N, C-alpha and C positions, 0 to 999 in steps of 0.2 A: 587276672588279665587287667583288672580295675585297677589295682596297686600299680602294677608296673606302668601302665599308660599314664597313670596319674604323677608319677616320678617323671618319666621321659617330657610330658607335657610341662612339668615345672620347670625344667632346665632348658626348654626350648626345642627339643627335637620332636620333629613332627613323626607320627607312627600311625600305621594302619593297624587296626586289630583284627587278627584272624584266628578264631578259638578252632582248636582241633581235637579236643577232649570233651565230650558231653556227657553230662549227667542228668539231664531232664529227657523225659520220654512221655507219651501221651498217658493220660491219667485216665483209669477206668473207675467210674462211680457205680458198682454194683455191690451187691450184699456180701460176697465173698470176701472183697478186696476191703470192704469195711471193717469186717469182722477178724480178718486175717491179714494184718499189714506185711508189706513187704519186710524180709527180713534184713534188706541193705538199707532200709531208710534210716536207721541210726547212723550209718556210715555217712549217707548225704548229709545229714544234720550236721554231724561233726566237720565237715568240709566246709559247709556253709558257716557255720559259727565261727570257725577258725579264720575265714574271709572276713566277716564283720567286724571281728577283733583286730585283724590285720588292717584294716582300712580306718579304725578309730585311731589305732596307735599311730598309724603313719601320718593322720591328720594333725594328731597331738604333738609329735615330734617335728613336724613340718616338712615331712618329704613330699606331701601331695598339697 
């Protein structure tokens, strides 16, 4: 959403962001969660890295 908003802002369109799909949740800091990580954590990290790379690429190209 940050990349899309940046592109719209750059061309002068006012937008209001409204996320509809959440990947975050309350984090439990207990012994089992520290010893046995969530099996979906790799998927979440992959999505996060994709967004970070996309933001960097958009800034380098000049979209944002």
